[in-house]
C-alpha positions as CSV (number, residue, x, y, z in Angstrom):
1,M,-72.7,-142.8,-69.6
2,T,-73.8,-141.7,-73.4
3,E,-75.3,-138.3,-73.2
4,I,-79.5,-137.9,-73.6
5,E,-80.7,-134.5,-75.2
6,M,-84.2,-133.0,-75.7
7,V,-84.5,-131.1,-78.8
8,V,-87.7,-128.7,-78.5
9,A,-88.6,-126.7,-81.2
10,M,-91.3,-124.5,-82.3
11,I,-92.0,-124.1,-86.0
12,R,-95.3,-122.8,-88.3
13,P,-98.4,-125.4,-88.1
14,E,-97.5,-126.2,-92.2
15,K,-94.4,-126.9,-91.8
16,L,-94.4,-129.8,-89.6
17,G,-94.9,-132.4,-92.8
18,A,-91.4,-131.2,-93.8
19,V,-90.3,-132.0,-90.7
20,K,-91.0,-135.1,-89.9
21,K,-89.8,-136.4,-93.5
22,S,-86.4,-134.6,-92.3
23,L,-86.1,-136.3,-89.3
24,A,-87.0,-139.2,-90.5
25,E,-84.1,-139.1,-92.9
26,I,-81.6,-138.3,-90.6
27,G,-82.7,-141.7,-88.0
28,A,-84.6,-139.5,-85.6
29,P,-85.9,-142.1,-83.5
30,S,-89.5,-140.5,-82.2
31,L,-90.9,-137.1,-81.6
32,T,-93.7,-136.0,-79.4
33,V,-95.9,-133.2,-81.4
34,T,-98.5,-130.9,-79.7
35,N,-100.6,-128.0,-81.0
36,V,-99.6,-124.4,-78.8
37,S,-100.4,-120.4,-78.8
38,G,-97.5,-118.1,-78.7
39,R,-95.8,-114.6,-79.2
40,G,-93.0,-114.0,-80.1
41,S,-91.3,-111.3,-82.9
42,Q,-94.1,-112.1,-85.4
43,P,-96.3,-109.0,-85.6
44,A,-99.9,-109.5,-84.6
45,K,-102.9,-109.5,-86.8
46,K,-105.7,-107.4,-86.8
47,G,-109.0,-108.5,-87.3
48,Q,-112.8,-107.4,-87.2
49,W,-116.0,-109.6,-86.1
50,R,-119.7,-108.3,-85.8
51,G,-117.8,-104.9,-86.3
52,E,-115.9,-105.0,-83.4
53,E,-111.9,-104.7,-84.0
54,Y,-110.2,-107.2,-82.6
55,T,-106.3,-107.6,-82.2
56,V,-104.2,-111.5,-82.3
57,D,-101.1,-111.5,-80.9
58,L,-101.4,-114.8,-80.2
59,H,-100.2,-117.0,-83.1
60,Q,-100.6,-120.7,-83.9
61,K,-97.9,-123.3,-83.2
62,V,-96.5,-126.9,-83.2
63,K,-94.1,-127.6,-80.2
64,I,-91.8,-130.9,-81.3
65,E,-89.7,-132.6,-78.6
66,C,-86.9,-135.4,-79.8
67,V,-85.2,-137.0,-77.1
68,V,-81.8,-138.3,-78.6
69,A,-78.9,-140.2,-77.5
70,D,-77.7,-142.1,-80.2
71,I,-77.4,-139.6,-82.8
72,P,-76.4,-136.0,-82.1
73,A,-78.6,-133.3,-81.5
74,D,-77.1,-131.0,-83.4
75,D,-77.8,-133.0,-86.6
76,V,-81.4,-133.0,-85.2
77,V,-81.7,-129.1,-84.9
78,D,-80.1,-128.7,-88.7
79,A,-82.9,-131.0,-89.8
80,I,-85.6,-129.1,-88.1
81,S,-84.0,-125.7,-89.2
82,E,-83.3,-126.5,-93.1
83,A,-87.3,-127.8,-93.0
84,A,-88.9,-125.5,-91.1
85,N,-87.1,-122.4,-92.4
86,T,-88.8,-119.6,-94.7
87,G,-86.9,-116.3,-93.9
88,E,-89.5,-114.6,-92.7
89,K,-90.5,-113.4,-88.6
90,G,-92.4,-116.3,-87.2
91,D,-90.3,-119.2,-87.8
92,G,-89.9,-120.6,-84.7
93,K,-86.9,-121.4,-81.7
94,I,-85.3,-124.3,-81.1
95,F,-84.1,-125.2,-77.7
96,I,-81.6,-127.9,-76.6
97,L,-81.8,-129.2,-73.1
98,P,-79.8,-131.8,-71.1
99,V,-81.7,-135.1,-69.9
100,S,-80.5,-136.5,-66.5
101,D,-82.0,-139.7,-66.9
102,A,-84.9,-141.5,-69.0
103,V,-87.2,-144.9,-68.1
104,Q,-88.6,-147.1,-70.2
105,I,-91.6,-148.0,-68.2
106,R,-92.3,-151.3,-70.1
107,T,-88.6,-152.9,-70.0
108,G,-87.7,-150.5,-66.5
109,K,-84.3,-149.4,-69.0
110,R,-82.9,-146.3,-68.0
111,G,-80.3,-144.0,-70.0
112,P,-79.7,-144.2,-73.3
113,E,-81.0,-147.3,-73.5
114,A,-84.9,-146.6,-72.5
115,V,-84.3,-143.7,-75.5
């Protein structure tokens, strides 16, 4: 059985277009995109509203999930890293997770065929 893996990336929202284009170029089959907030090594921002100072330490990010079986997960990771890199703190992280099984609801196919 071919190995199924999920690549999960947290990136800057403004880099989503470049990442989608990069994934399309390598033939990544599908992806799911979610808007999320998070905190990492990116410094907190201070602001003022109606005379009160506040701190924003949860930054807006985009979470991309891509499940692959036909193409290597390393190719997906390389495509995301190259497209999302600005060289500054807050560029994000990428995680690779094993997927034990997959089921396509419409057809009932299982495993790599379902991906």
